[in-house]
C-alpha positions, 0 to 999 in steps of 0.5 A: 568482507565481500558485498552483495546487494539484493532486493526481494520482489514478490506479490502480496502473500507469496511468502517474502517476509517469511523467507527473510525470517528464515535467512536471518535465522539460518545465517546465525544472525539470531542467538539460539536462545533469542526470542524472535517474532514471526515476520520480523521485517513487518515492523509496524502494527498495520503490516503485522495485522494485514500481512502486507509489507508497506515500507521498504526496509533493509537488513543484512546477513553475513554468510561465509565472509560475505555480507548480504544487504537484503532489501524487503520491498512492498508487494502491493502496487499502491506502494510502488513508489517505495519499490522504484527507488529501492532498485537503484541500490541493488545489483540483483533481485530475488524474484519470489513467486507462489508455486500455485498462483504464479507471477501476478501483476505486481510481480510483473510491475516490479520485475519490469523495473528491475529488468530495465535497470539490467539487474540479474534475477534469481527465481525462487518458487516458494510454497512448493510444499502446498498440495495445489503447487504446480512449479513447472507451470509457474516456471513456464509462466515466469519465462514467458513473462521475462520474454514479454518484458524484453529480458536480455539473454543473460537475464533469461538464463536465471537460476531456479530455487524451489522452497518452502519458507514456512518449513525452512528449506530450499532445493535445486530440485524437488527430489533433493534432500529438504533440510535448510536454505543454504542453497539460497545463500550459495546462489546469491554469492554466485549469481549476484555480482559484487558492486563494481564502484570506485572507492578512490573517487570523491564520495557520493550517495543517492538518498533512497529512504528517509526516516525520522529519529527523535534523537538523531533527526533525519536519517538518510539511507542509500547506497554509497556510489563512489568514494568513502565517508567517515563520521565528522566529514563535511558534506553537501546535499544537492538536488537535480532541480534546485541545486545546493540544498544544504551543507552539514557535518556527518554526526552518525553513520549506521549500517544494518546488522540483522535487524539492528542498526549499528554505529560504524566509523567509515563506509565505502562504495557499495555499502548501504549506509544511513547518515545522520546530520542533515536537516533539509536533505530528502529522498532523491537528493545526492549527499556528496563531497563538496568537490562534486557539483553535479547530483546523481540521476534519480529514477523517475517516480510514477506520479499519483493517480488518485486524490482525496480531500482531507479537512478538519472534523466539523461534526457535532461529535468532534473532540470526543475521541481524538486530541489532534483536531485542528487544521494545522495539526492535520497539515503538519502530519500530512506534510511530514508524511509527504517528506518520507513517502515520495509517492504522496503529494500534498496541496492546498484545496482551492478553497484553502480550507482543506488539503488535497492528498494524492497517492497511488490508490485506495489502499495507500491513502487508507493506510495513511488515514488509519495510521493518523486515526491511531495517532489521535487525529480526527478528520473529515474525508471526501470520496477519492477521485482519479487525477485526469490529464489533458494531452493535445486537448484530449482528456486522459485518465489513469488505466490499470491492468487487472488480473483476477483468479476466480472459480469458473462459476463466478467468472460470468458475474465478474465479467458482467460487473467489470464490463459496466465499469468500462473494463476491456477483457484481454485474456481468459485462460483456465488456471487449473483446479476449476479456476479461470484467470481473467485479465482486463484493462480498465480505468482506475476510477472503475475499481473504486469501491469494487473490492467489497462487491467482488468479494461478495460476488465470488463468495470470498474466493476470488483474488484481484490484483492490479497494477498501473498501466499508464494514461489513456483517453477518457472512457466515458461515464461510469455508473456510481452507487445506485442505492440512496441512503437513510439520513438522520434528521435528529441528534441524540442516541438511536432507539431500537424501536425506531431502527426496527421500524426502519429495517424495512426501508433498507440496510442499517449501519448502526446499532441501538444506543449509538450517538448520532446527529442530524445529517449522519448516514445511518443506513442504505435505502433500498430505493435510489433516493436519499431518505431523511428518517428519525432513528430517535422515535420511541414507542408511545407509552400508554396504560393500554396493553395487549393480552400478550407481553410486548416482544423484545425488539430484535435488530438485524446486525448492522453493516460494518465498514472498514476505513477503505470500504467507507471511503469507497462507498460514499458519493460526491455529496457525502463524507467519512468522519474518521476518529480514533474509535469511530468511522461514521458516514455523513452528508457534506451538508448536515442541514437538510435545507442546505442539502436541498439548496446544494442539489439545486445548484444554489450552494 
C-alpha cells in the first residue's frame, strides 16, 4: 500500500473532528450497521463536553490501495505543545477554515509552523452551506496569510476544496454536484507526497506522543524515519541532552486502523507506529538501532508562559468529597501528566510545601485540574501568574496576539477595557454583517480573568482568539479586580435570613443551607474593601408577631463559577478549593487575625 501522512489544522469549532468522522465513514472504515458516536475522535469526556480537541490523536483510513495516516491536532493555542511535535510526523497538512469566520489566530500559529517545515497545504473551506458563508473572501484571507508567513511559490499554489463536513459533501467548485467527500481523498493522494525515507538504513524513530496502558506500560508513538522494525528487536532510546536513556526489547508494535490500534509484526520508514517495551523513554527521545549513536533533532517546544501553585486542601471541609488528599498523591499525578504533556513543567515551590505547575494558559491548566477533580483529588490552587524573563537586565513578559470578532455596537467597550489592560490595537476592519474584527497585541497577564467580562460586555456574541507572540519588555502594572469580597467569619451552614440581609452588600456566591467555614469567600462586596460577615445569623425568635404573616425569604440566585472563571477571579491573597463536587473560593489565611498580620507584612 502507498502511504500518505497528513495533519489536520483548524481553529476551535471550525469542524475538524466532524470532517474526520465523514472521512472515516466514507472510506468504508465502519461497517454499514456499526453504531458510531458523533465526533468519534473526541476521546475523553472533556473533549465531548466542550467540543474542543485537547489531545493530538491519529487514525488511518484506506482508500484505493492508499493508506492515509490522519493526525487530529488541537485547535486551541493553550494546547500548542501537542501541535508542534505532531507536525514532524507528517508530509502535508489539510488546513480547515470556516467559510464565514476565515483564518483565526490559532490557524495562523499552526500554519506558520507547518509552512516553516516545508509542508504542502490543502485548503478546505468548511461550512460552505451556512447562510453567512463568504468563501471568496475567506480564500483571499488565506492567500494573504500564506504570503505574510513567507510561504514558498509551491506552497502558495495550493488546491482548494469547498465542503460541509456536517452534510457529508466536498466539491472543487460550489456549482458542482454535492454528493460525497471523494474529492478530499483524491486531493490528498495527488498533492501530499509519499514519505521519501530510506527503508534499508538502520532503524530510527522520534517519539512524538506518549500514553500509558495498564497492560503494556508506556506506548511510544512516532513516525519511522529510517529502516524497519519488528517485534522482538533489541533497540535503544537516546536523548539529545543526556545520551543513552535505556535499552529494551520490543514487546508490541501497533498501528492505527480506523479508530482501533491493531497488532503488526513489522513497520518500515514512513509508517506511524506505536511501540511498547520501554520503561523510561519519553517524548522527544529517539528510539533506534544499537548501531546508531546520534539522536534525531526534536522540534523545539515553545516554553510555558503561565504558572500556578497547587497544594493540598487544608480547609475545614477537607476529605468530604475526594479520596486523593495527600501531597504525595497530588505530586505523583502532576509528574505523570508532565511526562506525557511536554508543554507542562512541574517544579517544587520555594517553601517545599506545594508544586508550581507551568503551562501555556488558563485553559490548559484548567483542563488539567478538571481532570484531577474528576479522578477524586482535592486541592488548593493559587491564582495564575505569568512567567517573566530577564534579558540584558530588562524585565520581559509574554505577549499575545488577540483577535476579536464583535458586533460594531460593542467594539467601543472592548477597546476601552483592553486599553486598560495594556493592549495595543494593530488593526480594526469591518468583517461584514455588522461585525468588526479587532486585532491587538497585549501582555498575557492582561487576559487573565477577561474572558467572562468579555462575554458579558458583548452579550455573549463576541469571539476572542489568542496566540502566543513572544516576549517583550514589561508593559507596567495592570489594575486587578476592583471589588472586595464578603468573607465568612463563622463555620456552619448558611442561613437564608442572613444571606437576604447581606444581599444589599453585594453579589452572593452561595445558596442557603450550604456548608461554609471561617475565611471562605461567600460573595463580592460592592465596595473596594473586603468585609467579614456572619452568614449564620438567624432571625431572633420572640412571641411577638405582626398582624401580617412573615414573608418567606426570597434569595437572588447566586453567581456560579466554573473552574477556569474561579481561578481567574481570585487575587493574590485568595485561593480556590477544588474537590470532586465543589469549587469554593477562600482566603489564603482563614483566620482573620492572620489576614491582618499578612496585610501589614508581618507574615
